[in-house]
C-alpha positions as CSV (number, residue, x, y, z in Angstrom):
1,M,66.1,-60.1,-22.9
2,I,66.0,-56.9,-25.0
3,A,69.5,-55.4,-25.4
4,A,70.2,-52.4,-23.2
5,I,71.2,-50.4,-26.3
6,L,67.5,-50.1,-27.2
7,L,67.0,-47.5,-24.6
8,A,69.6,-45.2,-26.0
9,T,68.8,-45.6,-29.7
10,A,65.4,-47.1,-30.5
11,I,63.0,-44.8,-28.6
12,P,64.6,-41.6,-30.0
13,Q,64.7,-43.3,-33.4
14,M,60.9,-44.0,-33.1
15,M,60.3,-40.4,-32.1
16,R,62.1,-39.2,-35.3
17,Q,60.2,-41.7,-37.5
18,I,56.8,-40.6,-36.5
19,D,55.6,-38.5,-39.4
20,A,52.9,-35.9,-39.6
21,R,52.4,-36.8,-43.2
22,H,51.4,-40.3,-42.3
23,V,49.0,-38.9,-39.7
24,E,47.4,-36.6,-42.3
25,H,47.0,-39.5,-44.8
26,T,45.2,-41.6,-42.2
27,V,42.8,-38.9,-41.2
28,R,42.0,-37.7,-44.7
29,T,41.5,-41.3,-45.9
30,L,39.1,-42.1,-43.0
31,V,37.2,-38.8,-43.8
32,S,37.0,-39.9,-47.5
33,F,34.6,-42.7,-46.6
34,G,31.9,-40.1,-46.1
35,T,30.5,-41.5,-42.9
36,R,31.8,-44.0,-40.5
37,S,28.6,-44.3,-38.5
38,T,28.4,-47.7,-36.8
39,L,25.0,-47.9,-38.4
40,S,26.2,-47.2,-41.9
41,S,27.0,-49.7,-44.7
42,Q,29.2,-52.7,-43.8
43,D,29.8,-53.8,-47.4
44,D,30.1,-50.7,-49.6
45,P,33.7,-50.5,-50.7
46,K,33.8,-46.7,-50.8
47,R,31.4,-45.4,-48.2
48,G,30.6,-46.3,-44.6
49,I,32.1,-48.0,-41.7
50,G,32.8,-51.3,-43.6
51,A,35.0,-49.5,-46.0
52,A,36.9,-47.8,-43.1
53,R,37.2,-51.2,-41.3
54,D,38.7,-52.9,-44.4
55,W,41.1,-50.1,-45.1
56,L,42.4,-50.1,-41.5
57,D,42.7,-53.9,-41.5
58,Q,44.9,-53.6,-44.6
59,Q,47.0,-50.9,-43.0
60,F,47.7,-53.0,-40.0
61,E,48.4,-56.0,-42.2
62,D,51.0,-54.0,-44.1
63,I,52.6,-52.9,-40.8
64,A,52.7,-56.5,-39.5
65,K,54.9,-57.4,-42.4
66,T,57.7,-55.4,-40.8
67,S,57.5,-57.2,-37.5
68,D,59.3,-60.4,-38.4
69,G,56.2,-62.4,-37.5
70,R,55.7,-60.8,-34.0
71,M,52.5,-58.9,-35.0
72,S,49.2,-60.5,-35.9
73,V,46.0,-58.7,-37.1
74,E,42.4,-59.8,-36.6
75,L,38.9,-58.4,-36.9
76,V,37.1,-59.0,-33.6
77,S,33.4,-58.9,-34.3
78,Y,30.1,-59.6,-32.6
79,E,26.4,-58.8,-33.2
80,Q,25.0,-56.0,-31.0
81,Q,21.3,-56.4,-30.3
82,P,19.0,-53.4,-30.3
83,G,19.6,-51.0,-27.4
84,N,21.0,-47.6,-26.7
85,R,21.5,-45.9,-30.1
86,I,21.2,-49.3,-31.8
87,P,17.8,-49.6,-33.5
88,S,18.4,-53.0,-35.1
89,P,21.0,-55.9,-34.8
90,T,24.3,-54.4,-35.8
91,K,27.7,-56.0,-36.4
92,I,30.4,-54.2,-34.3
93,T,34.0,-54.9,-35.4
94,D,37.3,-53.9,-33.7
95,V,40.5,-53.9,-35.8
96,V,43.1,-55.4,-33.5
97,A,46.9,-55.6,-34.1
98,T,48.9,-57.5,-31.5
99,L,52.7,-57.1,-31.2
100,R,53.7,-60.0,-29.1
101,G,56.4,-59.6,-26.4
102,T,59.4,-61.8,-26.4
103,E,60.1,-62.2,-22.7
104,S,56.9,-61.4,-20.8
105,P,54.2,-61.8,-23.5
106,D,51.4,-62.3,-21.0
107,R,51.7,-58.7,-19.7
108,I,49.8,-56.5,-22.1
109,Y,49.4,-52.8,-22.9
110,V,46.6,-51.5,-25.1
111,V,46.4,-48.3,-27.2
112,S,43.2,-47.4,-29.1
113,G,41.2,-44.8,-31.0
114,H,37.7,-45.3,-32.3
115,Y,37.1,-45.3,-36.0
116,D,33.3,-44.7,-36.0
117,S,31.9,-41.2,-36.3
118,M,28.5,-39.4,-36.0
119,C,26.6,-36.3,-37.0
120,S,24.2,-34.4,-34.8
121,S,22.1,-37.5,-34.4
122,P,23.8,-40.7,-33.3
123,T,21.3,-42.8,-35.3
124,D,21.6,-41.0,-38.6
125,A,23.5,-43.4,-40.8
126,Q,23.3,-41.5,-44.0
127,C,24.6,-38.0,-43.3
128,D,28.2,-37.0,-43.9
129,A,30.1,-37.6,-40.7
130,P,33.8,-36.8,-41.4
131,G,34.9,-37.4,-37.8
132,A,38.4,-35.9,-38.4
133,D,39.1,-35.0,-34.8
134,D,36.6,-37.3,-33.2
135,D,38.2,-39.7,-33.7
136,A,40.2,-40.2,-36.9
137,S,42.9,-38.4,-35.0
138,G,43.0,-41.1,-32.3
139,V,43.1,-43.9,-34.9
140,A,45.9,-42.1,-36.6
141,V,47.9,-42.1,-33.3
142,A,47.3,-45.9,-32.8
143,L,48.3,-46.6,-36.4
144,E,51.4,-44.5,-36.3
145,A,52.5,-46.0,-33.0
146,A,52.1,-49.4,-34.6
147,R,54.0,-48.5,-37.7
148,V,57.2,-47.3,-35.8
149,M,57.1,-49.9,-33.1
150,A,56.4,-53.1,-35.2
151,P,60.0,-53.5,-36.4
152,H,61.3,-53.6,-32.8
153,K,61.3,-56.2,-30.1
154,F,59.7,-55.6,-26.7
155,N,59.5,-57.6,-23.6
156,A,55.8,-57.3,-23.0
157,T,52.9,-57.4,-25.6
158,V,51.4,-54.3,-27.1
159,I,47.9,-54.3,-28.7
160,F,47.0,-51.5,-31.2
161,M,43.2,-51.1,-31.7
162,A,40.8,-49.2,-33.9
163,V,37.4,-49.8,-32.2
164,A,33.8,-49.2,-33.4
165,G,30.6,-48.4,-31.7
166,E,32.0,-45.7,-29.4
167,E,29.5,-43.1,-30.4
168,Q,26.6,-45.6,-29.8
169,G,27.8,-46.3,-26.3
170,L,31.4,-47.7,-26.1
171,Y,30.2,-51.0,-27.6
172,G,33.4,-52.2,-29.3
173,S,35.7,-51.4,-26.3
174,T,33.2,-52.9,-23.9
175,Y,33.1,-56.1,-25.8
176,F,36.9,-56.3,-26.0
177,A,37.5,-55.4,-22.3
178,K,34.9,-58.0,-21.1
179,Q,36.5,-60.7,-23.3
180,A,39.9,-59.8,-21.9
181,K,38.6,-60.1,-18.4
182,E,36.9,-63.5,-19.1
183,K,40.2,-64.7,-20.6
184,D,42.1,-63.5,-17.5
185,W,44.4,-61.2,-19.6
186,D,47.0,-59.2,-17.6
187,I,46.3,-55.8,-19.1
188,D,48.6,-53.5,-17.1
189,G,47.8,-50.3,-18.9
190,M,45.3,-48.9,-21.5
191,L,45.8,-45.7,-23.4
192,D,42.7,-44.2,-25.1
193,N,43.2,-41.5,-27.7
194,D,40.0,-39.6,-28.4
195,I,39.8,-36.1,-29.8
196,V,43.5,-35.5,-30.1
197,G,43.6,-33.5,-33.3
198,N,43.5,-29.8,-32.5
199,G,46.0,-28.4,-29.9
200,T,49.4,-26.7,-29.7
201,N,51.8,-28.1,-27.1
202,T,49.5,-29.5,-24.4
203,L,47.7,-32.8,-24.1
204,R,45.3,-33.7,-21.3
205,V,45.6,-37.2,-19.6
206,F,42.5,-38.1,-17.6
207,A,43.1,-40.5,-14.8
208,E,40.6,-41.5,-12.2
209,A,41.1,-41.9,-8.4
210,N,41.1,-44.8,-6.0
211,Q,38.2,-45.4,-3.6
212,V,40.2,-45.7,-0.3
213,T,39.9,-45.4,3.4
214,P,40.2,-41.6,4.1
215,A,42.5,-42.3,7.1
216,I,45.4,-43.5,4.9
217,G,44.9,-41.3,1.8
218,G,45.9,-42.8,-1.5
219,E,43.0,-41.5,-3.5
220,N,45.6,-40.0,-5.9
221,D,47.5,-43.2,-6.2
222,S,45.3,-45.5,-8.2
223,T,47.0,-47.7,-10.8
224,S,45.6,-45.3,-13.5
225,R,47.2,-42.3,-11.8
226,Q,50.5,-44.1,-11.5
227,L,50.2,-44.8,-15.2
228,A,49.6,-41.0,-15.8
229,R,52.7,-40.1,-13.7
230,L,54.8,-42.4,-15.9
231,I,53.4,-40.8,-19.0
232,V,54.2,-37.3,-17.7
233,D,57.8,-38.4,-16.8
234,T,58.3,-40.2,-20.2
235,A,56.9,-37.3,-22.2
236,G,59.3,-34.9,-20.4
237,K,62.2,-37.2,-21.3
238,Y,61.5,-37.8,-25.0
239,I,59.3,-34.8,-26.1
240,P,60.5,-32.1,-23.7
241,N,58.7,-29.2,-25.4
242,F,55.3,-31.0,-25.3
243,H,53.3,-30.7,-22.1
244,V,51.2,-33.6,-20.7
245,W,48.6,-32.2,-18.2
246,M,47.3,-34.6,-15.6
247,I,43.6,-34.2,-14.9
248,Y,42.3,-36.0,-11.8
249,R,39.1,-37.2,-13.3
250,R,37.8,-40.2,-15.1
251,D,36.7,-38.0,-18.0
252,R,35.1,-34.7,-18.9
253,Y,31.6,-33.7,-17.7
254,L,28.8,-35.4,-19.8
255,R,31.4,-37.4,-21.8
256,S,32.9,-40.9,-21.8
257,G,35.5,-42.8,-23.7
258,D,36.9,-46.2,-24.6
259,H,39.1,-46.3,-21.5
260,V,36.0,-46.6,-19.2
261,P,35.1,-50.2,-20.0
262,F,38.7,-51.2,-19.1
263,L,38.4,-49.3,-15.8
264,E,35.2,-51.1,-15.1
265,Q,37.0,-54.4,-15.6
266,G,39.7,-53.3,-13.1
267,Y,42.4,-52.4,-15.6
268,P,44.5,-49.3,-15.3
269,A,43.4,-46.9,-18.1
270,I,43.6,-43.3,-19.1
271,R,42.2,-41.0,-21.8
272,F,44.2,-38.5,-23.9
273,T,42.3,-35.5,-25.2
274,E,43.2,-32.1,-26.6
275,P,43.0,-29.3,-23.9
276,H,40.4,-26.9,-25.5
277,E,37.7,-28.6,-27.5
278,N,35.7,-26.8,-30.2
279,Y,32.2,-28.1,-30.0
280,H,31.3,-26.6,-33.3
281,H,33.4,-29.5,-34.8
282,Q,32.1,-32.4,-32.7
283,H,28.8,-34.3,-33.3
284,Q,27.6,-31.7,-35.8
285,N,26.1,-31.9,-39.3
286,V,28.5,-30.3,-41.8
287,R,27.0,-26.9,-42.5
288,V,27.6,-23.1,-42.4
289,E,25.3,-21.3,-40.1
290,N,25.4,-17.6,-39.2
291,G,28.9,-17.5,-40.8
292,I,30.1,-20.4,-38.6
293,Q,31.5,-23.6,-40.1
294,Y,30.1,-26.6,-38.3
295,G,31.3,-30.2,-38.7
296,D,34.3,-32.3,-37.8
297,L,36.4,-31.5,-40.9
298,P,40.1,-32.2,-41.5
299,E,41.0,-28.6,-42.0
300,F,40.5,-28.1,-38.2
301,D,43.1,-30.8,-37.3
302,K,46.8,-30.0,-36.8
303,W,49.0,-32.7,-38.1
304,S,52.1,-31.8,-36.2
305,Y,50.1,-31.9,-32.9
306,I,48.7,-35.4,-33.7
307,A,52.2,-36.5,-34.4
308,N,53.4,-35.3,-31.0
309,V,50.5,-37.2,-29.4
310,A,51.7,-40.2,-31.3
311,R,55.1,-39.6,-29.8
312,V,53.8,-39.5,-26.3
313,N,51.9,-42.8,-26.9
314,T,54.8,-44.5,-28.5
315,A,57.4,-43.5,-25.9
316,T,55.0,-44.6,-23.1
317,L,54.2,-47.9,-24.7
318,A,57.9,-48.6,-25.4
319,T,58.8,-47.8,-21.8
320,L,56.1,-49.9,-20.4
321,A,56.8,-52.9,-22.7
322,L,60.5,-52.8,-22.0
323,A,60.3,-52.3,-18.2
324,P,59.6,-55.0,-15.6
325,A,56.1,-55.3,-14.2
326,R,55.2,-53.0,-11.5
327,P,56.0,-54.5,-8.0
328,K,53.2,-56.5,-6.4
329,D,52.0,-56.9,-2.8
330,V,53.7,-53.6,-1.8
331,H,53.0,-52.8,1.9
332,I,53.8,-50.3,4.5
333,L,54.4,-52.0,7.9
334,T,52.5,-50.2,10.6
335,T,53.3,-52.2,13.7
336,R,55.7,-49.8,15.4
337,L,55.3,-46.1,16.1
338,T,58.3,-44.6,14.4
339,N,59.4,-41.7,12.1
340,D,60.9,-44.4,9.8
341,T,58.9,-45.9,7.0
342,D,59.1,-49.7,6.6
343,L,58.3,-51.1,3.2
344,E,58.1,-54.6,1.7
345,W,57.0,-56.2,-1.5
346,T,57.1,-59.4,-3.6
347,A,60.1,-60.1,-5.8
348,N,60.1,-59.6,-9.6
349,S,61.1,-62.6,-11.7
350,E,61.9,-61.2,-15.1
351,P,65.4,-61.9,-16.5
352,Y,65.8,-58.3,-17.5
353,F,64.9,-57.0,-14.0
354,D,67.8,-55.1,-12.3
355,H,66.7,-53.3,-9.1
356,Y,64.0,-51.4,-7.3
357,E,63.5,-47.8,-6.5
358,V,61.6,-46.4,-3.6
359,V,59.9,-43.1,-4.5
360,W,58.1,-40.5,-2.4
361,R,56.6,-37.1,-2.6
362,D,54.6,-34.6,-0.5
363,T,51.0,-35.6,0.0
364,T,50.0,-32.6,-2.1
365,S,52.5,-33.1,-4.9
366,P,51.1,-34.6,-8.2
367,V,54.4,-36.3,-9.2
368,W,57.2,-38.2,-7.5
369,T,59.9,-35.8,-6.3
370,H,62.4,-38.2,-4.5
371,S,63.8,-41.6,-5.3
372,V,66.4,-44.0,-4.0
373,A,67.7,-47.2,-5.6
374,V,67.5,-50.1,-3.1
375,G,69.0,-52.9,-5.1
376,R,67.2,-56.3,-5.4
377,E,66.0,-56.4,-1.8
378,T,62.3,-56.8,-1.3
379,A,62.2,-54.7,1.8
380,Y,63.5,-51.3,2.8
381,T,63.3,-48.9,5.7
382,A,63.4,-45.2,4.8
383,K,65.1,-43.7,7.9
384,D,63.6,-40.5,9.4
385,I,61.1,-40.1,6.5
386,S,57.7,-40.6,8.1
387,K,54.9,-42.4,6.3
388,D,52.6,-39.8,8.0
389,N,54.2,-37.0,6.1
390,Y,54.8,-38.4,2.6
391,I,53.3,-40.7,-0.1
392,F,55.5,-43.7,-0.9
393,G,55.8,-46.0,-3.9
394,V,58.0,-48.8,-5.2
395,R,58.9,-49.3,-8.9
396,A,61.0,-51.9,-10.7
397,V,63.9,-51.0,-13.0
398,A,65.2,-53.0,-15.9
399,K,68.9,-53.5,-16.8
400,D,68.5,-50.9,-19.6
401,G,67.1,-48.4,-17.1
402,M,63.4,-48.6,-18.1
403,K,61.1,-48.1,-15.0
404,S,57.7,-49.5,-14.3
405,P,54.9,-47.4,-12.9
406,A,55.1,-47.1,-9.1
407,S,53.0,-49.3,-6.9
408,Y,51.3,-47.7,-4.0
409,P,51.8,-49.5,-0.6
410,T,48.8,-50.6,1.5
411,P,49.3,-50.8,5.3
412,V,49.7,-54.1,7.2
413,R,50.5,-54.6,10.8
414,R,53.7,-56.7,10.9
415,G,57.2,-56.2,12.2
416,P,59.9,-54.2,10.4
417,P,61.4,-55.7,7.3
418,A,64.6,-57.8,7.6
419,S,66.6,-55.1,5.8
420,A,65.6,-52.3,8.2
421,G,68.5,-50.0,8.6
422,K,70.4,-51.2,5.5
423,P,71.7,-48.6,3.2
424,P,70.4,-48.6,-0.4
425,G,72.3,-50.7,-2.8
């Protein structure tokens, strides 16, 4: 079990260690490869996606040396056949660094940015495509999070990825997510960082809804939105002057990102994006036209902003990887007509688990507003707090105070729990 002192010292320490200079170095180095088009050279040591891949592989390998053997790095490759924006067979390679958990290694959290870039045409492999914001910024976040987290031990496993093929059609992330599903991996949260280079103090987090029976609600209580709520709460705790803005959508209009393949495989996943994008600096050939500079150049990134995005990701991943798993099989019992709310769930088994919290909020509130600790019981009755008036959830809390995302209860018709009427504790 990870020592409880980690909560008080390590996460604030990691917040301080995140360095805007490291972020800038990553972005400028990726830009220096000229283009990172998925269709560009795989074997030129100075220009093209192959040079970017090899540099990122070495960066993660250097970081792994600080992990006392807990981090491993691999290049996950496959050959994509011709299709959407792929005119000929093309090797797609994800650079993957895995920081293995010590107590619950089979529970996995993933953070990614995509290292490929594009000009105005997605099939132009020769033009300069600096891709500073889209998405060297997201890769810099994943790399910086890996750098500060690698020396520390976590209960669950964290995977840091730089993926390719995003601009062609989410190819690298789709391959990885499908492989994870086929291997029955327990990915309990995925954070996609895409276009996170140019903001001030606000970061959007896109989280999609549930498809639920309208009679019971819950459309705002998907596992992805519970993940987003934890992100908002965590950012408020560790980066209080930086605002995370929940957006109740899968993504922006006409756009998509590497979180989507994970959603399609049933995994909780969100996307981080700056709040006000400048489309002159996305998917544009580098040029000056009518006095306007086009192109995704590094001078339009803000290093301190990317560093704060890295802090949000790092604090979130550390919290998730230290906390117990979210409670499973959470139900509201609906057999009796009552103004009470009867809840039950399955017990957590982690050695670092301490107790549960029941949380609730108004049906129109985006975040949890009330909570009560209920000990290690797996059932609880909220007296005179009607399930008809509030949204409920249950979360697990570790001995060091780290909290899982909440689990939304589904209704079942059974009698009240055995602990009905018991006080919390």
